[in-house]
TIMI-2910 file (N, C-alpha, C, CB; in pm, 1 decimal, decimal comma, always signed):
<rs>
+----------+----------+----------+----------+----------+----------+----------+----------+----------+----------+----------+----------+------+
!      n_x !      n_y !      n_z !     ca_x !     ca_y !     ca_z !      c_x !      c_y !      c_z !     cb_x !     cb_y !     cb_z ! resn !
+----------+----------+----------+----------+----------+----------+----------+----------+----------+----------+----------+----------+------+
!  +5500,9 ! +23340,7 !  -6488,3 !  +5599,5 ! +23380,1 !  -6591,2 !  +5570,5 ! +23572,5 !  -6589,3 !  +5555,5 ! +23282,2 !  -6767,9 !  Met !
!  +5640,9 ! +23654,1 !  -6549,3 !  +5615,9 ! +23799,4 !  -6563,3 !  +5557,2 ! +23837,8 !  -6683,6 !  +5732,0 ! +23873,8 !  -6550,4 !  Pro !
!  +5509,5 ! +23926,6 !  -6701,7 !  +5426,0 ! +23950,4 !  -6931,2 !  +5531,3 ! +24151,7 !  -6879,5 !  +5045,4 ! +23970,8 !  -6977,0 !  Met !
!  +5547,9 ! +24083,9 !  -6969,5 !  +5654,9 ! +24239,9 !  -7043,8 !  +5567,1 ! +24346,6 !  -7094,2 !  +5762,9 ! +24201,3 !  -7205,2 !  Asp !
!  +5623,7 ! +24456,4 !  -7056,1 !  +5552,4 ! +24565,4 !  -7101,8 !  +5492,8 ! +24564,9 !  -7265,6 !  +5648,4 ! +24679,8 !  -7077,3 !  Ala !
!  +5603,5 ! +24533,2 !  -7341,3 !  +5563,0 ! +24581,1 !  -7480,7 !  +5474,6 ! +24499,0 !  -7480,1 !  +5654,2 ! +24580,6 !  -7604,3 !  Lys !
!  +5444,9 ! +24408,3 !  -7444,1 !  +5268,0 ! +24285,9 !  -7462,6 !  +5193,1 ! +24373,8 !  -7417,7 !  +5230,5 ! +24114,5 !  -7353,3 !  Glu !
!  +5241,5 ! +24442,1 !  -7290,1 !  +5108,9 ! +24490,3 !  -7230,4 !  +5047,8 ! +24644,2 !  -7343,0 !  +5151,8 ! +24542,6 !  -7034,0 !  Ile !
!  +5155,4 ! +24707,8 !  -7352,5 !  +5136,3 ! +24839,7 !  -7503,9 !  +5044,7 ! +24737,6 !  -7597,9 !  +5337,3 ! +24899,5 !  -7620,8 !  Glu !
!  +5115,9 ! +24665,3 !  -7658,3 !  +5074,5 ! +24589,1 !  -7739,0 !  +4900,0 ! +24569,3 !  -7736,3 !  +5155,8 ! +24473,7 !  -7713,5 !  Arg !
!  +4890,0 ! +24510,6 !  -7663,2 !  +4745,7 ! +24478,7 !  -7613,2 !  +4655,2 ! +24601,7 !  -7696,1 !  +4733,1 ! +24490,1 !  -7419,7 !  Leu !
!  +4644,4 ! +24699,6 !  -7523,6 !  +4599,4 ! +24821,4 !  -7530,7 !  +4649,6 ! +24916,0 !  -7635,7 !  +4617,2 ! +24869,1 !  -7417,6 !  Ile !
!  +4709,3 ! +24829,5 !  -7760,1 !  +4730,9 ! +24917,4 !  -7853,5 !  +4621,1 ! +24914,9 !  -7987,6 !  +4872,6 ! +24892,2 !  -7890,0 !  Lys !
!  +4620,1 ! +24748,4 !  -7968,4 !  +4565,7 ! +24660,5 !  -8048,6 !  +4346,5 ! +24701,2 !  -8043,5 !  +4636,8 ! +24484,4 !  -7971,6 !  Asp !
!  +4354,6 ! +24684,0 !  -7914,8 !  +4211,6 ! +24803,6 !  -7865,1 !  +4177,0 ! +24899,2 !  -7909,4 !  +4207,8 ! +24866,8 !  -7757,4 !  Arg !
!  +4282,9 ! +25053,3 !  -7929,3 !  +4240,3 ! +25183,0 !  -7935,7 !  +4370,0 ! +25163,1 !  -8040,1 !  +4225,5 ! +25298,2 !  -7789,7 !  Phe !
!  +4350,2 ! +25181,6 !  -8129,7 !  +4436,5 ! +25239,4 !  -8261,3 !  +4466,1 ! +25393,6 !  -8219,4 !  +4337,1 ! +25232,7 !  -8426,2 !  Pro !
!  +4549,5 ! +25466,3 !  -8232,8 !  +4647,3 ! +25543,0 !  -8217,0 !  +4629,7 ! +25610,0 !  -8098,1 !  +4665,5 ! +25619,8 !  -8318,4 !  Gly !
!  +4590,0 ! +25472,7 !  -7964,4 !  +4621,8 ! +25550,3 !  -7847,6 !  +4767,7 ! +25540,3 !  -7798,6 !  +4532,1 ! +25509,6 !  -7740,0 !  Ala !
!  +4761,0 ! +25692,2 !  -7705,4 !  +4933,7 ! +25713,6 !  -7678,5 !  +4887,9 ! +25653,3 !  -7534,2 !  +5029,0 ! +25910,9 !  -7686,3 !  Glu !
!  +5087,7 ! +25517,1 !  -7572,4 !  +5017,0 ! +25439,0 !  -7384,7 !  +5207,0 ! +25448,3 !  -7410,9 !  +4872,4 ! +25192,4 !  -7346,7 !  Val !
!  +5156,1 ! +25496,6 !  -7193,1 !  +5331,1 ! +25482,6 !  -7184,9 !  +5330,4 ! +25395,4 !  -7025,2 !  +5439,7 ! +25684,5 !  -7177,6 !  Ala !
!  +5379,2 ! +25280,5 !  -7058,7 !  +5431,9 ! +25212,7 !  -6982,9 !  +5545,3 ! +25202,6 !  -6908,4 !  +5425,4 ! +25152,5 !  -7021,7 !  Ile !
!  +5547,2 ! +25203,5 !  -6758,0 !  +5661,0 ! +25246,7 !  -6675,0 !  +5623,4 ! +25068,5 !  -6572,3 !  +5633,9 ! +25453,9 !  -6574,8 !  Lys !
!  +5759,3 ! +25062,1 !  -6601,7 !  +5752,3 ! +24863,4 !  -6472,3 !  +5798,9 ! +24935,2 !  -6373,9 !  +5891,2 ! +24672,7 !  -6503,1 !  Asp !
!  +5746,4 ! +24981,2 !  -6256,4 !  +5738,2 ! +25000,4 !  -6152,8 !  +5817,2 ! +24930,6 !  -6066,6 !  +5639,1 ! +24997,2 !  -6135,0 !  Leu !
!  +5913,4 ! +24829,4 !  -6037,4 !  +5955,3 ! +24796,9 !  -5964,8 !  +6049,2 ! +24680,7 !  -6015,8 !  +5869,4 ! +24789,1 !  -5885,3 !  Ala !
!  +6083,3 ! +24654,7 !  -6149,9 !  +6208,7 ! +24596,2 !  -6246,2 !  +6108,2 ! +24449,9 !  -6201,8 !  +6431,5 ! +24618,0 !  -6183,8 !  Gly !
!  +6046,8 ! +24446,8 !  -6144,2 !  +6005,6 ! +24270,1 !  -6177,8 !  +5866,5 ! +24211,7 !  -6242,9 !  +6001,9 ! +24189,6 !  -6032,5 !  Asp !
!  +5917,5 ! +24274,1 !  -6322,6 !  +5776,6 ! +24234,4 !  -6483,7 !  +5628,2 ! +24211,5 !  -6446,8 !  +5806,9 ! +24054,7 !  -6579,7 !  Gly !
!  +5585,2 ! +24236,6 !  -6331,2 !  +5502,7 ! +24194,1 !  -6279,2 !  +5421,4 ! +24357,7 !  -6204,0 !  +5568,0 ! +24070,0 !  -6191,6 !  Asp !
!  +5478,4 ! +24446,1 !  -6187,2 !  +5438,6 ! +24586,9 !  -6125,5 !  +5460,4 ! +24732,3 !  -6208,0 !  +5524,2 ! +24599,6 !  -5994,1 !  His !
!  +5314,2 ! +24761,1 !  -6285,7 !  +5307,6 ! +24831,5 !  -6392,0 !  +5244,3 ! +24994,0 !  -6395,6 !  +5238,9 ! +24744,4 !  -6470,3 !  Tyr !
!  +5316,5 ! +25111,3 !  -6444,7 !  +5224,6 ! +25208,0 !  -6441,6 !  +5175,0 ! +25202,5 !  -6600,0 !  +5288,5 ! +25351,6 !  -6385,0 !  Ala !
!  +5090,0 ! +25236,0 !  -6631,1 !  +5069,1 ! +25275,2 !  -6793,6 !  +4983,3 ! +25416,2 !  -6735,6 !  +4956,8 ! +25133,1 !  -6919,7 !  Ala !
!  +5019,5 ! +25472,0 !  -6865,2 !  +4928,0 ! +25635,2 !  -6943,9 !  +4884,5 ! +25596,1 !  -7048,0 !  +5016,5 ! +25784,6 !  -6994,6 !  His !
!  +4727,4 ! +25622,0 !  -7059,6 !  +4650,1 ! +25583,6 !  -7178,3 !  +4609,6 ! +25667,4 !  -7226,7 !  +4559,3 ! +25510,3 !  -7172,7 !  Val !
!  +4570,1 ! +25752,8 !  -7321,3 !  +4506,2 ! +25872,5 !  -7397,4 !  +4479,2 ! +25798,3 !  -7527,1 !  +4607,9 ! +26016,8 !  -7416,9 !  Val !
!  +4313,9 ! +25793,0 !  -7520,0 !  +4248,3 ! +25713,3 !  -7594,2 !  +4087,5 ! +25784,5 !  -7674,5 !  +4229,9 ! +25590,6 !  -7491,0 !  Ala !
!  +4034,4 ! +25809,1 !  -7783,9 !  +3951,2 ! +25889,1 !  -7848,9 !  +3876,0 ! +25818,4 !  -7779,1 !  +3938,8 ! +25910,4 !  -7992,9 !  Lys !
!  +3853,5 ! +25692,2 !  -7755,2 !  +3735,5 ! +25604,3 !  -7738,3 !  +3677,6 ! +25694,0 !  -7564,4 !  +3797,6 ! +25392,0 !  -7731,4 !  Glu !
!  +3776,8 ! +25701,1 !  -7525,9 !  +3713,0 ! +25719,0 !  -7322,5 !  +3661,4 ! +25879,3 !  -7335,3 !  +3895,9 ! +25708,5 !  -7146,0 !  Phe !
!  +3668,9 ! +25924,0 !  -7446,1 !  +3558,0 ! +26096,8 !  -7468,1 !  +3475,5 ! +26012,7 !  -7401,5 !  +3483,4 ! +26186,9 !  -7654,0 !  Ala !
!  +3395,6 ! +26096,7 !  -7350,4 !  +3234,6 ! +26101,2 !  -7237,4 !  +3269,9 ! +25991,2 !  -7169,6 !  +3049,7 ! +26076,4 !  -7312,2 !  Gly !
!  +3362,5 ! +25960,5 !  -7142,7 !  +3319,3 ! +25808,8 !  -7029,9 !  +3342,9 ! +25833,0 !  -6893,7 !  +3418,3 ! +25659,8 !  -7054,2 !  Lys !
!  +3371,5 ! +25776,6 !  -6801,1 !  +3385,5 ! +25812,8 !  -6695,2 !  +3541,9 ! +25753,3 !  -6637,4 !  +3260,0 ! +25773,8 !  -6628,3 !  Thr !
!  +3615,6 ! +25794,2 !  -6550,5 !  +3771,2 ! +25728,3 !  -6546,5 !  +3722,1 ! +25590,8 !  -6531,4 !  +3888,8 ! +25780,1 !  -6408,9 !  Arg !
!  +3615,3 ! +25560,8 !  -6436,1 !  +3557,3 ! +25397,0 !  -6435,3 !  +3544,2 ! +25322,0 !  -6537,5 !  +3433,5 ! +25379,2 !  -6392,5 !  Val !
!  +3483,3 ! +25353,8 !  -6619,4 !  +3455,2 ! +25342,0 !  -6762,9 !  +3626,5 ! +25322,3 !  -6819,9 !  +3359,1 ! +25498,5 !  -6828,7 !  Gln !
!  +3661,1 ! +25417,9 !  -6860,1 !  +3780,6 ! +25420,2 !  -6893,2 !  +3868,7 ! +25265,6 !  -6854,3 !  +3830,2 ! +25549,1 !  -6824,2 !  Gln !
!  +3901,1 ! +25248,1 !  -6724,1 !  +3933,2 ! +25175,4 !  -6637,8 !  +3919,9 ! +25033,1 !  -6751,0 !  +3839,1 ! +25196,5 !  -6495,3 !  His !
!  +3804,8 ! +25011,7 !  -6684,9 !  +3737,0 ! +24861,4 !  -6712,4 !  +3719,2 ! +24817,1 !  -6825,6 !  +3616,0 ! +24841,9 !  -6668,7 !  Lys !
!  +3806,8 ! +24964,6 !  -6977,4 !  +3770,1 ! +24948,4 !  -7124,0 !  +3962,7 ! +24894,6 !  -7055,9 !  +3697,5 ! +25118,1 !  -7273,7 !  Met !
!  +4031,6 ! +24951,8 !  -7033,1 !  +4176,9 ! +24895,0 !  -7086,8 !  +4175,7 ! +24795,4 !  -6999,9 !  +4320,0 ! +24989,8 !  -7079,4 !  Val !
!  +4159,2 ! +24771,0 !  -6866,8 !  +4134,1 ! +24595,1 !  -6828,2 !  +4053,4 ! +24484,6 !  -6908,8 !  +4055,9 ! +24584,8 !  -6696,2 !  Tyr !
!  +3963,4 ! +24550,0 !  -6952,0 !  +3912,6 ! +24440,0 !  -7059,5 !  +3976,4 ! +24431,3 !  -7246,7 !  +3734,8 ! +24477,4 !  -7062,8 !  Glu !
!  +4124,2 ! +24487,5 !  -7238,6 !  +4179,2 ! +24515,1 !  -7384,5 !  +4284,8 ! +24410,3 !  -7316,3 !  +4231,4 ! +24699,2 !  -7453,6 !  Ala !
!  +4309,2 ! +24416,2 !  -7133,6 !  +4401,3 ! +24340,8 !  -7132,3 !  +4400,2 ! +24158,9 !  -7167,1 !  +4437,6 ! +24377,7 !  -7014,7 !  Leu !
!  +4262,6 ! +24136,6 !  -7198,1 !  +4209,4 ! +23958,9 !  -7186,8 !  +4234,0 ! +23894,0 !  -7073,7 !  +4278,7 ! +23856,2 !  -7287,1 !  Gln !
!  +4201,1 ! +23964,3 !  -6945,2 !  +4196,5 ! +23904,2 !  -6834,3 !  +4285,5 ! +23826,0 !  -6707,6 !  +4139,6 ! +23851,4 !  -6873,2 !  Gly !
!  +4464,3 ! +23923,2 !  -6841,8 !  +4569,9 ! +23893,8 !  -6780,8 !  +4566,4 ! +23966,9 !  -6640,7 !  +4681,8 ! +23925,1 !  -6866,4 !  Arg !
!  +4462,8 ! +24088,6 !  -6619,8 !  +4516,5 ! +24151,9 !  -6514,6 !  +4449,4 ! +24065,9 !  -6370,2 !  +4477,4 ! +24320,7 !  -6530,7 !  Met !
!  +4543,9 ! +24020,0 !  -6252,6 !  +4479,8 ! +23990,9 !  -6122,0 !  +4583,5 ! +23870,8 !  -6173,6 !  +4287,1 ! +23979,7 !  -6082,4 !  Gly !
!  +4641,1 ! +23824,0 !  -6284,8 !  +4688,0 ! +23713,5 !  -6291,2 !  +4780,1 ! +23690,7 !  -6361,0 !  +4620,6 ! +23647,5 !  -6310,2 !  Gly !
!  +4865,2 ! +23684,2 !  -6453,6 !  +4968,8 ! +23746,1 !  -6501,5 !  +5019,7 ! +23847,1 !  -6518,7 !  +4978,3 ! +23730,6 !  -6562,0 !  Val !
!  +4960,7 ! +23965,3 !  -6447,8 !  +5029,6 ! +24117,3 !  -6442,7 !  +4946,9 ! +24089,6 !  -6243,3 !  +4936,0 ! +24301,3 !  -6609,7 !  Leu !
!  +5002,3 ! +24133,0 !  -6222,0 !  +4965,1 ! +24173,1 !  -6107,2 !  +4933,3 ! +24262,0 !  -6075,5 !  +5013,2 ! +24162,1 !  -6047,4 !  His !
!  +5006,6 ! +24376,7 !  -6086,5 !  +4985,3 ! +24557,3 !  -6089,2 !  +4949,5 ! +24635,8 !  -6161,0 !  +5066,9 ! +24625,8 !  -6079,9 !  Ala !
!  +4839,2 ! +24709,1 !  -6152,3 !  +4860,4 ! +24808,9 !  -6273,6 !  +4825,0 ! +24923,2 !  -6269,6 !  +4808,4 ! +24779,3 !  -6379,4 !  Leu !
!  +4940,8 ! +25035,4 !  -6191,6 !  +4863,7 ! +25132,6 !  -6191,9 !  +4831,5 ! +25247,8 !  -6323,2 !  +4911,5 ! +25184,4 !  -6087,6 !  Ala !
!  +4704,8 ! +25290,1 !  -6333,7 !  +4692,3 ! +25302,3 !  -6495,7 !  +4612,8 ! +25466,1 !  -6428,9 !  +4568,9 ! +25140,8 !  -6617,5 !  Leu !
!  +4628,9 ! +25517,1 !  -6514,7 !  +4550,2 ! +25651,8 !  -6505,7 !  +4533,5 ! +25715,9 !  -6734,0 !  +4697,0 ! +25799,4 !  -6360,8 !  Thr !
!  +4376,3 ! +25737,1 !  -6716,0 !  +4410,1 ! +25711,4 !  -6863,8 !  +4318,6 ! +25851,9 !  -6860,0 !  +4358,4 ! +25542,8 !  -6963,7 !  Thr !
!  +4307,7 ! +25977,9 !  -7047,2 !  +4243,0 ! +26004,1 !  -7035,0 !  +4189,4 ! +26049,7 !  -7233,9 !  +4268,8 ! +26073,1 !  -6911,5 !  Ala !
!  +4102,0 ! +26140,4 !  -7238,3 !  +4086,6 ! +26116,4 !  -7395,6 !  +4154,3 ! +26238,2 !  -7472,5 !  +3919,0 ! +26105,8 !  -7441,8 !  Ala !
!  +4174,1 ! +26258,4 !  -7541,1 !  +4248,2 ! +26365,4 !  -7668,3 !  +4229,0 ! +26477,4 !  -7628,8 !  +4192,8 ! +26368,5 !  -7822,3 !  Pro !
!  +4288,1 ! +26518,9 !  -7566,2 !  +4179,0 ! +26747,0 !  -7580,9 !  +4288,4 ! +26842,8 !  -7741,0 !  +4262,5 ! +26936,0 !  -7296,5 !  Lys !
!  +4129,0 ! +26851,6 !  -7766,6 !  +4148,5 ! +26899,9 !  -7920,2 !  +4198,0 ! +27068,8 !  -7946,6 !  +3989,1 ! +26877,2 !  -7998,5 !  Asp !
+----------+----------+----------+----------+----------+----------+----------+----------+----------+----------+----------+----------+------+
</rs>
């Protein structure tokens, strides 16, 4: 069963309250998404660490229910 974009956004926002999250369905199949996440929790972290934090927020759904996620992350600019 495909994963809904709103569910992806909810999981990310649950982990990163106040984050800016934009989700785009890349193929219209509910299985291939792009996500842009800006969160204060990313400050001082490498891109790899930031992406790992987002994958952890998805609670094991990455690679299973969610097949592909093109991810960009950033800390807010003050």
